[in-house]
C-alpha positions in Angstrom: 17.9 -64.9 13.5 19.6 -63.3 10.9 17.5 -64.9 8.2 14.3 -64.5 9.8 12.5 -62.3 7.0 14.2 -63.6 4.2 12.2 -64.2 1.2 11.8 -68.1 0.0 13.1 -66.9 -3.2 15.2 -63.9 -3.7 13.8 -60.6 -5.0 15.6 -58.2 -6.6 14.8 -54.6 -5.3 15.0 -51.3 -7.2 17.1 -48.9 -5.1 14.6 -47.4 -2.8 12.7 -43.8 -4.0 11.9 -40.9 -2.0 9.6 -39.4 -4.1 6.6 -37.3 -2.4 3.5 -39.1 -2.6 0.3 -37.6 -1.6 -2.4 -39.1 0.8 -4.6 -38.5 -2.2 -2.0 -40.4 -4.9 -1.9 -43.0 -2.1 -5.3 -43.6 -2.0 -5.9 -44.0 -5.7 -3.4 -46.9 -5.6 -5.7 -49.4 -4.2 -5.2 -52.2 -6.9 -8.6 -51.5 -8.3 -9.0 -52.2 -11.7 -5.8 -53.4 -12.2 -3.8 -50.1 -11.2 -1.2 -49.8 -8.9 -1.3 -51.1 -5.4 0.6 -49.4 -2.5 1.1 -49.7 1.1 2.8 -47.5 3.3 4.2 -48.1 6.8 5.4 -45.6 8.9 5.5 -42.9 5.9 7.4 -45.1 3.5 5.4 -46.3 0.3 5.9 -49.7 -0.9 4.8 -51.1 -4.2 2.9 -54.6 -3.8 1.1 -54.5 -6.9 2.5 -57.8 -8.0 0.8 -59.4 -4.5 -2.8 -60.9 -5.0 -3.3 -60.5 -1.1 -3.0 -56.8 -1.4 -5.3 -56.8 -4.7 -9.1 -56.4 -4.5 -10.8 -59.5 -2.6 -7.1 -60.6 -1.4 -6.8 -60.9 2.5 -4.8 -57.7 2.8 -6.8 -55.6 0.6 -7.6 -53.3 3.4 -4.2 -52.0 3.6 -4.0 -50.8 0.1 -3.9 -47.3 -1.0 -3.3 -46.5 3.0 -0.9 -46.3 5.8 -1.5 -49.3 7.7 1.1 -49.1 10.6 -1.3 -49.0 13.2 -3.0 -52.4 11.6 0.4 -54.1 11.4 1.7 -53.6 14.6 -1.5 -55.0 15.8 -1.8 -57.7 13.5 -5.1 -56.7 12.4 -7.1 -56.5 8.9 -9.6 -54.4 10.4 -10.6 -51.3 8.5 -10.5 -49.2 11.5 -7.0 -50.4 12.6 -5.9 -49.0 9.3 -4.5 -45.8 10.3 -1.0 -44.4 10.0 -0.9 -43.5 14.0 1.2 -46.2 16.0 2.9 -44.1 18.7 0.3 -45.1 21.3 0.6 -49.2 20.7 2.7 -50.9 23.5 6.1 -52.1 23.2 5.4 -55.6 21.6 2.9 -54.2 18.9 5.8 -51.7 17.9 8.2 -54.8 17.9 5.8 -56.3 15.7 5.4 -53.2 13.4 9.2 -52.7 13.2 9.3 -56.6 12.0 6.6 -55.8 9.2 8.9 -52.8 8.1 11.5 -55.4 7.7 9.5 -57.8 6.0 8.3 -55.3 3.5 11.7 -53.6 2.9 13.1 -57.4 1.6 10.2 -57.9 -0.6 8.7 -54.6 -2.1 10.2 -51.7 -3.6 10.0 -48.7 -2.0 8.5 -45.8 -4.3 8.4 -42.8 -1.8 7.5 -41.2 1.2 4.1 -39.9 2.1 4.2 -36.3 2.1 3.7 -34.5 5.5 3.9 -38.2 7.4 4.3 -37.8 10.8 4.3 -41.1 11.9 7.9 -42.1 10.4 9.6 -42.4 13.8 
């Protein structure tokens, strides 16, 4: 299904950036006090600032300022699952994680890459 992950409203995205983002910089981008809100998946950092779900009090705020690869693969919002490690997930969970990558890439600007990420592929 080609349009499976297409947004309901078209999104004009900027060209993806590959700026280096340290874990410390990522952690600060948690949306607190109206600041930037980033979520990383497989080492790629997405700007989700405009989505209230990732802001403090939102249902996905646990992902803000983190690489949430494992949690997304497991379809979990538990803080203990919000980790970059995903290689030990089962095939179904890996497929789900890849679906999330597609979903995010169609909705949010890529602002950089996590410095030293070992979970990219």
